All heavy atoms as TSV, in Angstrom:
chain	resi	resn	atom	element	x	y	z
A	1	MET	N	N	100.578	88.019	73.753
A	1	MET	CA	C	101.334	89.094	74.337
A	1	MET	C	C	102.204	88.499	75.444
A	1	MET	O	O	101.790	87.602	76.164
A	1	MET	CB	C	100.379	90.140	74.909
A	1	MET	CG	C	101.078	91.310	75.471
A	1	MET	SD	S	100.076	92.706	76.092
A	1	MET	CE	C	98.418	92.291	75.889
A	2	ARG	N	N	103.404	89.025	75.603
A	2	ARG	CA	C	104.318	88.597	76.652
A	2	ARG	C	C	104.438	89.717	77.679
A	2	ARG	O	O	104.753	90.851	77.321
A	2	ARG	CB	C	105.670	88.265	76.053
A	2	ARG	CG	C	105.570	87.076	75.106
A	2	ARG	CD	C	106.809	86.872	74.292
A	2	ARG	NE	N	107.939	86.614	75.161
A	2	ARG	CZ	C	109.188	86.629	74.743
A	2	ARG	NH1	N	109.463	86.892	73.486
A	2	ARG	NH2	N	110.169	86.372	75.574
A	3	ILE	N	N	104.206	89.390	78.950
A	3	ILE	CA	C	104.161	90.392	80.002
A	3	ILE	C	C	105.156	90.030	81.094
A	3	ILE	O	O	105.224	88.884	81.526
A	3	ILE	CB	C	102.751	90.498	80.600
A	3	ILE	CG1	C	101.768	90.862	79.490
A	3	ILE	CG2	C	102.705	91.514	81.727
A	3	ILE	CD1	C	100.345	90.566	79.811
A	4	LEU	N	N	105.922	91.033	81.548
A	4	LEU	CA	C	106.902	90.854	82.614
A	4	LEU	C	C	106.585	91.850	83.716
A	4	LEU	O	O	106.442	93.043	83.460
A	4	LEU	CB	C	108.310	91.103	82.082
A	4	LEU	CG	C	109.435	91.098	83.106
A	4	LEU	CD1	C	109.666	89.687	83.621
A	4	LEU	CD2	C	110.704	91.641	82.493
A	5	ILE	N	N	106.471	91.360	84.957
A	5	ILE	CA	C	106.198	92.215	86.113
A	5	ILE	C	C	107.305	91.999	87.136
A	5	ILE	O	O	107.647	90.851	87.450
A	5	ILE	CB	C	104.845	91.859	86.769
A	5	ILE	CG1	C	103.707	92.018	85.787
A	5	ILE	CG2	C	104.627	92.673	88.027
A	5	ILE	CD1	C	103.011	93.330	85.787
A	6	ASP	N	N	107.850	93.078	87.676
A	6	ASP	CA	C	108.863	93.005	88.719
A	6	ASP	C	C	108.183	93.159	90.075
A	6	ASP	O	O	107.482	94.140	90.307
A	6	ASP	CB	C	109.917	94.091	88.525
A	6	ASP	CG	C	111.007	94.005	89.569
A	6	ASP	OD1	O	111.563	92.913	89.759
A	6	ASP	OD2	O	111.301	95.038	90.195
A	7	ILE	N	N	108.391	92.186	90.952
A	7	ILE	CA	C	107.793	92.192	92.282
A	7	ILE	C	C	108.829	92.708	93.276
A	7	ILE	O	O	109.885	92.107	93.439
A	7	ILE	CB	C	107.340	90.771	92.690
A	7	ILE	CG1	C	106.318	90.223	91.708
A	7	ILE	CG2	C	106.819	90.756	94.117
A	7	ILE	CD1	C	105.018	90.952	91.685
A	8	GLY	N	N	108.516	93.806	93.953
A	8	GLY	CA	C	109.421	94.363	94.953
A	8	GLY	C	C	108.916	94.165	96.365
A	8	GLY	O	O	109.662	94.316	97.328
A	9	HIS	N	N	107.648	93.813	96.495
A	9	HIS	CA	C	107.022	93.663	97.811
A	9	HIS	C	C	105.953	92.582	97.689
A	9	HIS	O	O	105.315	92.460	96.644
A	9	HIS	CB	C	106.390	95.003	98.215
A	9	HIS	CG	C	105.917	95.043	99.618
A	9	HIS	ND1	N	104.677	94.590	99.979
A	9	HIS	CD2	C	106.522	95.477	100.747
A	9	HIS	CE1	C	104.537	94.748	101.289
A	9	HIS	NE2	N	105.640	95.281	101.778
A	10	PRO	N	N	105.737	91.789	98.744
A	10	PRO	CA	C	104.723	90.732	98.664
A	10	PRO	C	C	103.328	91.232	98.282
A	10	PRO	O	O	102.559	90.498	97.663
A	10	PRO	CB	C	104.719	90.131	100.069
A	10	PRO	CG	C	106.080	90.408	100.604
A	10	PRO	CD	C	106.486	91.726	100.011
A	11	ALA	N	N	103.003	92.457	98.606
A	11	ALA	CA	C	101.691	93.001	98.246
A	11	ALA	C	C	101.520	93.067	96.724
A	11	ALA	O	O	100.395	92.951	96.222
A	11	ALA	CB	C	101.500	94.383	98.850
A	12	HIS	N	N	102.623	93.211	95.989
A	12	HIS	CA	C	102.537	93.271	94.532
A	12	HIS	C	C	102.017	91.956	93.957
A	12	HIS	O	O	101.340	91.949	92.938
A	12	HIS	CB	C	103.897	93.599	93.919
A	12	HIS	CG	C	104.408	94.947	94.308
A	12	HIS	ND1	N	105.750	95.248	94.338
A	12	HIS	CD2	C	103.773	96.066	94.711
A	12	HIS	CE1	C	105.911	96.497	94.723
A	12	HIS	NE2	N	104.717	97.015	94.959
A	13	VAL	N	N	102.347	90.842	94.606
A	13	VAL	CA	C	101.840	89.543	94.149
A	13	VAL	C	C	100.319	89.532	94.239
A	13	VAL	O	O	99.630	89.111	93.309
A	13	VAL	CB	C	102.436	88.388	94.981
A	13	VAL	CG1	C	101.835	87.054	94.543
A	13	VAL	CG2	C	103.947	88.355	94.861
A	14	HIS	N	N	99.797	90.031	95.355
A	14	HIS	CA	C	98.341	90.051	95.539
A	14	HIS	C	C	97.666	91.004	94.559
A	14	HIS	O	O	96.544	90.754	94.111
A	14	HIS	CB	C	97.996	90.437	96.975
A	14	HIS	CG	C	98.394	89.397	97.972
A	14	HIS	ND1	N	97.812	88.160	98.029
A	14	HIS	CD2	C	99.346	89.416	98.942
A	14	HIS	CE1	C	98.374	87.455	98.996
A	14	HIS	NE2	N	99.315	88.187	99.555
A	15	ILE	N	N	98.332	92.078	94.216
A	15	ILE	CA	C	97.766	93.049	93.269
A	15	ILE	C	C	97.650	92.443	91.871
A	15	ILE	O	O	96.647	92.625	91.184
A	15	ILE	CB	C	98.621	94.333	93.224
A	15	ILE	CG1	C	98.486	95.087	94.545
A	15	ILE	CG2	C	98.224	95.214	92.046
A	15	ILE	CD1	C	99.467	96.243	94.692
A	16	PHE	N	N	98.680	91.710	91.441
A	16	PHE	CA	C	98.731	91.234	90.061
A	16	PHE	C	C	98.251	89.804	89.862
A	16	PHE	O	O	98.158	89.343	88.722
A	16	PHE	CB	C	100.163	91.364	89.526
A	16	PHE	CG	C	100.594	92.784	89.340
A	16	PHE	CD1	C	101.561	93.343	90.146
A	16	PHE	CD2	C	100.016	93.571	88.359
A	16	PHE	CE1	C	101.962	94.657	89.981
A	16	PHE	CE2	C	100.404	94.889	88.180
A	16	PHE	CZ	C	101.375	95.430	88.994
A	17	LYS	N	N	97.925	89.051	90.922
A	17	LYS	CA	C	97.589	87.634	90.753
A	17	LYS	C	C	96.337	87.417	89.906
A	17	LYS	O	O	96.296	86.506	89.084
A	17	LYS	CB	C	97.477	86.928	92.097
A	17	LYS	CG	C	96.305	87.345	92.940
A	17	LYS	CD	C	96.305	86.623	94.282
A	17	LYS	CE	C	95.196	87.152	95.157
A	17	LYS	NZ	N	95.251	86.556	96.484
A	18	PHE	N	N	95.318	88.242	90.051
A	18	PHE	CA	C	94.097	88.061	89.277
A	18	PHE	C	C	94.296	88.462	87.820
A	18	PHE	O	O	93.801	87.793	86.915
A	18	PHE	CB	C	92.940	88.840	89.892
A	18	PHE	CG	C	92.571	88.356	91.267
A	18	PHE	CD1	C	92.751	89.148	92.382
A	18	PHE	CD2	C	92.061	87.076	91.444
A	18	PHE	CE1	C	92.425	88.692	93.647
A	18	PHE	CE2	C	91.722	86.609	92.706
A	18	PHE	CZ	C	91.908	87.421	93.811
A	19	LEU	N	N	95.022	89.545	87.603
A	19	LEU	CA	C	95.333	89.973	86.236
A	19	LEU	C	C	96.146	88.896	85.526
A	19	LEU	O	O	95.844	88.519	84.389
A	19	LEU	CB	C	96.111	91.294	86.244
A	19	LEU	CG	C	96.626	91.759	84.892
A	19	LEU	CD1	C	95.464	92.159	83.999
A	19	LEU	CD2	C	97.590	92.915	85.070
A	20	ALA	N	N	97.166	88.370	86.207
A	20	ALA	CA	C	98.016	87.341	85.606
A	20	ALA	C	C	97.207	86.088	85.285
A	20	ALA	O	O	97.324	85.536	84.187
A	20	ALA	CB	C	99.166	87.003	86.551
A	21	ALA	N	N	96.397	85.632	86.216
A	21	ALA	CA	C	95.599	84.424	85.996
A	21	ALA	C	C	94.644	84.609	84.822
A	21	ALA	O	O	94.490	83.712	83.983
A	21	ALA	CB	C	94.828	84.064	87.259
A	22	ASP	N	N	94.020	85.767	84.740
A	22	ASP	CA	C	93.080	86.042	83.650
A	22	ASP	C	C	93.790	86.057	82.299
A	22	ASP	O	O	93.311	85.463	81.330
A	22	ASP	CB	C	92.377	87.374	83.907
A	22	ASP	CG	C	91.275	87.643	82.910
A	22	ASP	OD1	O	90.507	86.699	82.598
A	22	ASP	OD2	O	91.163	88.796	82.441
A	23	LEU	N	N	94.943	86.731	82.233
A	23	LEU	CA	C	95.667	86.813	80.963
A	23	LEU	C	C	96.268	85.471	80.559
A	23	LEU	O	O	96.318	85.137	79.376
A	23	LEU	CB	C	96.745	87.892	81.044
A	23	LEU	CG	C	96.206	89.322	81.111
A	23	LEU	CD1	C	97.331	90.314	81.298
A	23	LEU	CD2	C	95.427	89.670	79.849
A	24	ILE	N	N	96.710	84.680	81.525
A	24	ILE	CA	C	97.230	83.348	81.217
A	24	ILE	C	C	96.119	82.480	80.631
A	24	ILE	O	O	96.335	81.756	79.660
A	24	ILE	CB	C	97.854	82.699	82.471
A	24	ILE	CG1	C	99.167	83.409	82.809
A	24	ILE	CG2	C	98.088	81.210	82.257
A	24	ILE	CD1	C	99.741	83.029	84.156
A	25	ASN	N	N	94.920	82.575	81.197
A	25	ASN	CA	C	93.779	81.812	80.669
A	25	ASN	C	C	93.402	82.221	79.260
A	25	ASN	O	O	92.830	81.438	78.514
A	25	ASN	CB	C	92.574	81.939	81.594
A	25	ASN	CG	C	92.753	81.172	82.883
A	25	ASN	OD1	O	93.529	80.229	82.950
A	25	ASN	ND2	N	92.044	81.584	83.915
A	26	LYS	N	N	93.723	83.458	78.894
A	26	LYS	CA	C	93.425	83.942	77.541
A	26	LYS	C	C	94.557	83.649	76.562
A	26	LYS	O	O	94.500	84.062	75.417
A	26	LYS	CB	C	93.146	85.445	77.578
A	26	LYS	CG	C	91.851	85.776	78.285
A	26	LYS	CD	C	91.586	87.259	78.293
A	26	LYS	CE	C	90.263	87.533	79.006
A	26	LYS	NZ	N	89.955	88.955	79.069
A	27	GLY	N	N	95.626	82.961	77.058
A	27	GLY	CA	C	96.699	82.547	76.164
A	27	GLY	C	C	97.925	83.435	76.147
A	27	GLY	O	O	98.827	83.217	75.340
A	28	HIS	N	N	97.999	84.412	77.022
A	28	HIS	CA	C	99.161	85.289	77.074
A	28	HIS	C	C	100.243	84.673	77.954
A	28	HIS	O	O	99.977	83.839	78.804
A	28	HIS	CB	C	98.772	86.659	77.632
A	28	HIS	CG	C	97.748	87.360	76.797
A	28	HIS	ND1	N	98.047	87.952	75.598
A	28	HIS	CD2	C	96.423	87.536	76.982
A	28	HIS	CE1	C	96.954	88.480	75.083
A	28	HIS	NE2	N	95.937	88.235	75.910
A	29	GLU	N	N	101.490	85.112	77.730
A	29	GLU	CA	C	102.619	84.657	78.539
A	29	GLU	C	C	102.858	85.664	79.644
A	29	GLU	O	O	102.950	86.866	79.385
A	29	GLU	CB	C	103.875	84.579	77.668
A	29	GLU	CG	C	104.332	83.210	77.332
A	29	GLU	CD	C	105.627	83.271	76.570
A	29	GLU	OE1	O	106.684	83.421	77.194
A	29	GLU	OE2	O	105.541	83.182	75.338
A	30	PHE	N	N	102.989	85.202	80.870
A	30	PHE	CA	C	103.164	86.078	82.024
A	30	PHE	C	C	104.342	85.577	82.824
A	30	PHE	O	O	104.432	84.387	83.128
A	30	PHE	CB	C	101.900	86.047	82.899
A	30	PHE	CG	C	101.536	87.363	83.485
A	30	PHE	CD1	C	100.642	88.194	82.856
A	30	PHE	CD2	C	102.098	87.771	84.674
A	30	PHE	CE1	C	100.296	89.412	83.399
A	30	PHE	CE2	C	101.761	88.984	85.229
A	30	PHE	CZ	C	100.862	89.809	84.588
A	31	HIS	N	N	105.271	86.469	83.181
A	31	HIS	CA	C	106.444	86.089	83.960
A	31	HIS	C	C	106.732	87.178	84.985
A	31	HIS	O	O	106.556	88.354	84.715
A	31	HIS	CB	C	107.647	85.893	83.044
A	31	HIS	CG	C	108.779	85.183	83.695
A	31	HIS	ND1	N	108.818	83.818	83.828
A	31	HIS	CD2	C	109.905	85.643	84.260
A	31	HIS	CE1	C	109.927	83.479	84.449
A	31	HIS	NE2	N	110.604	84.576	84.730
A	32	PHE	N	N	107.180	86.750	86.173
A	32	PHE	CA	C	107.532	87.681	87.242
A	32	PHE	C	C	109.027	87.638	87.488
A	32	PHE	O	O	109.664	86.592	87.345
A	32	PHE	CB	C	106.828	87.285	88.550
A	32	PHE	CG	C	105.351	87.469	88.533
A	32	PHE	CD1	C	104.498	86.429	88.232
A	32	PHE	CD2	C	104.795	88.703	88.842
A	32	PHE	CE1	C	103.134	86.587	88.236
A	32	PHE	CE2	C	103.423	88.879	88.839
A	32	PHE	CZ	C	102.592	87.826	88.535
A	33	THR	N	N	109.596	88.778	87.879
A	33	THR	CA	C	110.953	88.826	88.406
A	33	THR	C	C	110.846	89.296	89.851
A	33	THR	O	O	109.992	90.124	90.175
A	33	THR	CB	C	111.863	89.785	87.614
A	33	THR	OG1	O	111.289	91.092	87.602
A	33	THR	CG2	C	112.069	89.307	86.191
A	34	VAL	N	N	111.684	88.727	90.715
A	34	VAL	CA	C	111.649	89.074	92.137
A	34	VAL	C	C	113.057	89.164	92.688
A	34	VAL	O	O	113.988	88.580	92.151
A	34	VAL	CB	C	110.870	88.031	92.981
A	34	VAL	CG1	C	109.430	87.963	92.582
A	34	VAL	CG2	C	111.498	86.673	92.904
A	35	ARG	N	N	113.195	89.907	93.763
A	35	ARG	CA	C	114.411	89.881	94.539
A	35	ARG	C	C	114.252	88.794	95.581
A	35	ARG	O	O	113.149	88.576	96.064
A	35	ARG	CB	C	114.654	91.229	95.203
A	35	ARG	CG	C	115.271	92.204	94.214
A	35	ARG	CD	C	114.980	93.634	94.632
A	35	ARG	NE	N	114.813	94.502	93.473
A	35	ARG	CZ	C	113.701	94.631	92.784
A	35	ARG	NH1	N	112.633	93.963	93.101
A	35	ARG	NH2	N	113.625	95.429	91.763
A	36	GLU	N	N	115.324	88.087	95.903
A	36	GLU	CA	C	115.260	86.963	96.833
A	36	GLU	C	C	114.606	87.374	98.143
A	36	GLU	O	O	115.105	88.239	98.850
A	36	GLU	CB	C	116.676	86.461	97.132
A	36	GLU	CG	C	116.972	85.112	96.562
A	36	GLU	CD	C	118.387	84.707	96.855
A	36	GLU	OE1	O	118.720	84.496	98.031
A	36	GLU	OE2	O	119.147	84.625	95.885
A	37	SER	N	N	113.485	86.765	98.440
A	37	SER	CA	C	112.757	87.027	99.675
A	37	SER	C	C	111.842	85.833	99.911
A	37	SER	O	O	111.205	85.344	98.981
A	37	SER	CB	C	111.935	88.305	99.534
A	37	SER	OG	O	110.973	88.394	100.553
A	38	GLU	N	N	111.801	85.372	101.133
A	38	GLU	CA	C	110.954	84.217	101.449
A	38	GLU	C	C	109.502	84.456	101.069
A	38	GLU	O	O	108.856	83.605	100.483
A	38	GLU	CB	C	111.010	83.926	102.945
A	38	GLU	CG	C	112.110	82.989	103.338
A	38	GLU	CD	C	112.021	82.645	104.805
A	38	GLU	OE1	O	110.909	82.399	105.300
A	38	GLU	OE2	O	113.070	82.628	105.441
A	39	ASN	N	N	108.995	85.612	101.422
A	39	ASN	CA	C	107.579	85.899	101.197
A	39	ASN	C	C	107.225	85.956	99.719
A	39	ASN	O	O	106.216	85.403	99.299
A	39	ASN	CB	C	107.177	87.198	101.882
A	39	ASN	CG	C	107.299	87.108	103.379
A	39	ASN	OD1	O	107.133	86.050	103.965
A	39	ASN	ND2	N	107.613	88.221	104.014
A	40	ASN	N	N	108.036	86.656	98.940
A	40	ASN	CA	C	107.750	86.775	97.506
A	40	ASN	C	C	107.750	85.412	96.830
A	40	ASN	O	O	106.825	85.062	96.096
A	40	ASN	CB	C	108.772	87.682	96.819
A	40	ASN	CG	C	108.647	89.115	97.229
A	40	ASN	OD1	O	107.608	89.553	97.694
A	40	ASN	ND2	N	109.718	89.867	97.076
A	41	SER	N	N	108.785	84.630	97.071
A	41	SER	CA	C	108.898	83.307	96.452
A	41	SER	C	C	107.773	82.387	96.914
A	41	SER	O	O	107.202	81.643	96.117
A	41	SER	CB	C	110.250	82.679	96.784
A	41	SER	OG	O	111.289	83.476	96.289
A	42	TYR	N	N	107.464	82.419	98.197
A	42	TYR	CA	C	106.397	81.582	98.740
A	42	TYR	C	C	105.068	81.878	98.052
A	42	TYR	O	O	104.354	80.961	97.627
A	42	TYR	CB	C	106.276	81.794	100.245
A	42	TYR	CG	C	105.048	81.143	100.837
A	42	TYR	CD1	C	105.026	79.773	101.054
A	42	TYR	CD2	C	103.919	81.894	101.151
A	42	TYR	CE1	C	103.898	79.156	101.583
A	42	TYR	CE2	C	102.787	81.292	101.668
A	42	TYR	CZ	C	102.781	79.922	101.883
A	42	TYR	OH	O	101.657	79.325	102.390
A	43	LEU	N	N	104.729	83.160	97.931
A	43	LEU	CA	C	103.448	83.534	97.323
A	43	LEU	C	C	103.383	83.152	95.847
A	43	LEU	O	O	102.372	82.636	95.376
A	43	LEU	CB	C	103.198	85.035	97.493
A	43	LEU	CG	C	102.849	85.484	98.904
A	43	LEU	CD1	C	102.843	87.004	98.988
A	43	LEU	CD2	C	101.513	84.921	99.331
A	44	LEU	N	N	104.458	83.403	95.112
A	44	LEU	CA	C	104.451	83.052	93.685
A	44	LEU	C	C	104.356	81.545	93.486
A	44	LEU	O	O	103.656	81.078	92.589
A	44	LEU	CB	C	105.692	83.629	92.999
A	44	LEU	CG	C	105.675	85.150	92.858
A	44	LEU	CD1	C	107.039	85.653	92.417
A	44	LEU	CD2	C	104.604	85.610	91.901
A	45	ASN	N	N	105.041	80.781	94.329
A	45	ASN	CA	C	104.926	79.312	94.253
A	45	ASN	C	C	103.521	78.857	94.613
A	45	ASN	O	O	102.966	77.961	93.984
A	45	ASN	CB	C	105.941	78.637	95.177
A	45	ASN	CG	C	107.336	78.666	94.609
A	45	ASN	OD1	O	107.527	78.620	93.408
A	45	ASN	ND2	N	108.317	78.760	95.480
A	46	LYS	N	N	102.948	79.482	95.638
A	46	LYS	CA	C	101.605	79.112	96.092
A	46	LYS	C	C	100.568	79.286	94.977
A	46	LYS	O	O	99.677	78.465	94.814
A	46	LYS	CB	C	101.221	79.964	97.299
A	46	LYS	CG	C	99.858	79.662	97.856
A	46	LYS	CD	C	99.554	80.541	99.055
A	46	LYS	CE	C	98.136	80.277	99.526
A	46	LYS	NZ	N	97.777	81.133	100.649
A	47	PHE	N	N	100.702	80.378	94.208
A	47	PHE	CA	C	99.744	80.649	93.141
A	47	PHE	C	C	100.151	80.009	91.811
A	47	PHE	O	O	99.425	80.109	90.827
A	47	PHE	CB	C	99.547	82.145	92.975
A	47	PHE	CG	C	98.947	82.803	94.188
A	47	PHE	CD1	C	99.610	83.831	94.837
A	47	PHE	CD2	C	97.732	82.382	94.694
A	47	PHE	CE1	C	99.066	84.423	95.961
A	47	PHE	CE2	C	97.181	82.971	95.821
A	47	PHE	CZ	C	97.850	83.992	96.458
A	48	GLY	N	N	101.329	79.378	91.768
A	48	GLY	CA	C	101.748	78.635	90.578
A	48	GLY	C	C	102.278	79.481	89.437
A	48	GLY	O	O	102.188	79.071	88.286
A	49	PHE	N	N	102.841	80.637	89.732
A	49	PHE	CA	C	103.373	81.511	88.687
A	49	PHE	C	C	104.849	81.238	88.441
A	49	PHE	O	O	105.591	80.879	89.347
A	49	PHE	CB	C	103.194	82.983	89.072
A	49	PHE	CG	C	101.765	83.424	89.140
A	49	PHE	CD1	C	101.252	83.977	90.292
A	49	PHE	CD2	C	100.923	83.287	88.054
A	49	PHE	CE1	C	99.936	84.388	90.373
A	49	PHE	CE2	C	99.605	83.696	88.115
A	49	PHE	CZ	C	99.110	84.249	89.272
A	50	LYS	N	N	105.279	81.446	87.191
A	50	LYS	CA	C	106.695	81.343	86.845
A	50	LYS	C	C	107.383	82.635	87.277
A	50	LYS	O	O	106.841	83.722	87.098
A	50	LYS	CB	C	106.880	81.174	85.338
A	50	LYS	CG	C	106.330	79.884	84.786
A	50	LYS	CD	C	106.690	79.720	83.320
A	50	LYS	CE	C	105.953	80.743	82.472
A	50	LYS	NZ	N	106.155	80.600	81.049
A	51	TYR	N	N	108.589	82.496	87.831
A	51	TYR	CA	C	109.336	83.686	88.224
A	51	TYR	C	C	110.828	83.424	88.167
A	51	TYR	O	O	111.273	82.278	88.119
A	51	TYR	CB	C	108.939	84.162	89.620
A	51	TYR	CG	C	109.336	83.242	90.748
A	51	TYR	CD1	C	110.528	83.434	91.430
A	51	TYR	CD2	C	108.530	82.186	91.128
A	51	TYR	CE1	C	110.900	82.598	92.459
A	51	TYR	CE2	C	108.891	81.345	92.156
A	51	TYR	CZ	C	110.083	81.557	92.825
A	51	TYR	OH	O	110.449	80.721	93.842
A	52	THR	N	N	111.601	84.512	88.155
A	52	THR	CA	C	113.051	84.448	88.154
A	52	THR	C	C	113.572	85.373	89.241
A	52	THR	O	O	113.143	86.527	89.326
A	52	THR	CB	C	113.610	84.920	86.790
A	52	THR	OG1	O	113.047	84.109	85.766
A	52	THR	CG2	C	115.113	84.824	86.758
A	53	CYS	N	N	114.487	84.856	90.062
A	53	CYS	CA	C	115.135	85.694	91.078
A	53	CYS	C	C	116.236	86.503	90.395
A	53	CYS	O	O	117.056	85.945	89.669
A	53	CYS	CB	C	115.744	84.843	92.181
A	53	CYS	SG	S	114.528	84.145	93.284
A	54	ILE	N	N	116.254	87.805	90.628
A	54	ILE	CA	C	117.238	88.659	89.967
A	54	ILE	C	C	118.240	89.252	90.951
A	54	ILE	O	O	118.943	90.197	90.627
A	54	ILE	CB	C	116.553	89.790	89.159
A	54	ILE	CG1	C	115.661	90.632	90.053
A	54	ILE	CG2	C	115.791	89.214	87.991
A	54	ILE	CD1	C	115.111	91.857	89.377
A	55	GLY	N	N	118.320	88.711	92.155
A	55	GLY	CA	C	119.290	89.192	93.124
A	55	GLY	C	C	118.710	89.223	94.520
A	55	GLY	O	O	117.561	88.854	94.743
A	56	LYS	N	N	119.540	89.652	95.442
A	56	LYS	CA	C	119.116	89.729	96.839
A	56	LYS	C	C	118.572	91.110	97.147
A	56	LYS	O	O	118.968	92.095	96.529
A	56	LYS	CB	C	120.287	89.421	97.754
A	56	LYS	CG	C	120.768	88.008	97.633
A	56	LYS	CD	C	121.863	87.722	98.621
A	56	LYS	CE	C	122.289	86.264	98.485
A	56	LYS	NZ	N	123.299	85.906	99.460
A	57	LYS	N	N	117.678	91.155	98.115
A	57	LYS	CA	C	117.120	92.417	98.570
A	57	LYS	C	C	118.183	93.141	99.380
A	57	LYS	O	O	118.791	92.564	100.280
A	57	LYS	CB	C	115.898	92.143	99.442
A	57	LYS	CG	C	114.892	93.222	99.428
A	57	LYS	CD	C	113.626	92.762	100.099
A	57	LYS	CE	C	112.504	93.622	99.606
A	57	LYS	NZ	N	111.254	93.269	100.202
A	58	LYS	N	N	118.461	94.391	99.065
A	58	LYS	CA	C	119.518	95.164	99.729
A	58	LYS	C	C	118.919	96.212	100.649
A	58	LYS	O	O	117.850	96.758	100.373
A	58	LYS	CB	C	120.388	95.872	98.682
A	58	LYS	CG	C	120.979	94.966	97.631
A	58	LYS	CD	C	122.110	94.173	98.180
A	58	LYS	CE	C	122.726	93.377	97.041
A	58	LYS	NZ	N	123.829	92.604	97.402
A	59	LYS	N	N	119.634	96.478	101.717
A	59	LYS	CA	C	119.242	97.560	102.632
A	59	LYS	C	C	120.202	98.717	102.450
A	59	LYS	O	O	121.402	98.529	102.299
A	59	LYS	CB	C	119.281	97.069	104.077
A	59	LYS	CG	C	118.233	96.033	104.380
A	59	LYS	CD	C	118.266	95.650	105.825
A	59	LYS	CE	C	117.190	94.596	106.093
A	59	LYS	NZ	N	117.176	94.162	107.481
A	60	GLY	N	N	119.675	99.920	102.465
A	60	GLY	CA	C	120.508	101.114	102.315
A	60	GLY	C	C	120.542	101.609	100.885
A	60	GLY	O	O	120.493	100.843	99.936
A	61	SER	N	N	120.647	102.915	100.745
A	61	SER	CA	C	120.607	103.542	99.422
A	61	SER	C	C	121.777	103.146	98.535
A	61	SER	O	O	121.592	102.876	97.351
A	61	SER	CB	C	120.581	105.061	99.571
A	61	SER	OG	O	119.455	105.459	100.294
A	62	LEU	N	N	122.977	103.120	99.073
A	62	LEU	CA	C	124.148	102.803	98.246
A	62	LEU	C	C	124.163	101.355	97.801
A	62	LEU	O	O	124.559	101.053	96.678
A	62	LEU	CB	C	125.441	103.121	99.012
A	62	LEU	CG	C	125.711	104.588	99.267
A	62	LEU	CD1	C	126.962	104.772	100.094
A	62	LEU	CD2	C	125.856	105.329	97.943
A	63	ARG	N	N	123.730	100.440	98.641
A	63	ARG	CA	C	123.719	99.031	98.273
A	63	ARG	C	C	122.659	98.723	97.217
A	63	ARG	O	O	122.789	97.764	96.469
A	63	ARG	CB	C	123.479	98.163	99.501
A	63	ARG	CG	C	124.653	98.202	100.426
A	63	ARG	CD	C	124.415	97.286	101.583
A	63	ARG	NE	N	125.529	97.390	102.501
A	63	ARG	CZ	C	126.007	96.372	103.167
A	63	ARG	NH1	N	125.457	95.195	103.047
A	63	ARG	NH2	N	127.017	96.528	103.974
A	64	LYS	N	N	121.589	99.487	97.169
A	64	LYS	CA	C	120.546	99.256	96.170
A	64	LYS	C	C	121.020	99.600	94.771
A	64	LYS	O	O	120.516	99.072	93.792
A	64	LYS	CB	C	119.306	100.057	96.515
A	64	LYS	CG	C	118.580	99.498	97.719
A	64	LYS	CD	C	117.329	100.266	98.025
A	64	LYS	CE	C	116.632	99.656	99.238
A	64	LYS	NZ	N	115.392	100.320	99.557
A	65	LEU	N	N	121.998	100.497	94.669
A	65	LEU	CA	C	122.530	100.850	93.355
A	65	LEU	C	C	123.301	99.683	92.798
A	65	LEU	O	O	123.312	99.347	91.682
A	65	LEU	CB	C	123.456	102.081	93.452
A	65	LEU	CG	C	122.732	103.385	93.762
A	65	LEU	CD1	C	123.764	104.475	93.985
A	65	LEU	CD2	C	121.812	103.761	92.650
């Protein structure tokens, strides 16, 4: 199975790290997408997960669109 998770906050990494590690050990493919943020990238690198940056984090409602 191929699984994609979008990380919007560093807490999401902590929520999904055990699930991802377990599924990877069972042979599944796991990939994260993140918005550019020091914390998100640092945590994903620390735990050894593959991820792709999909843009910068925006402030304000109009910029998020």
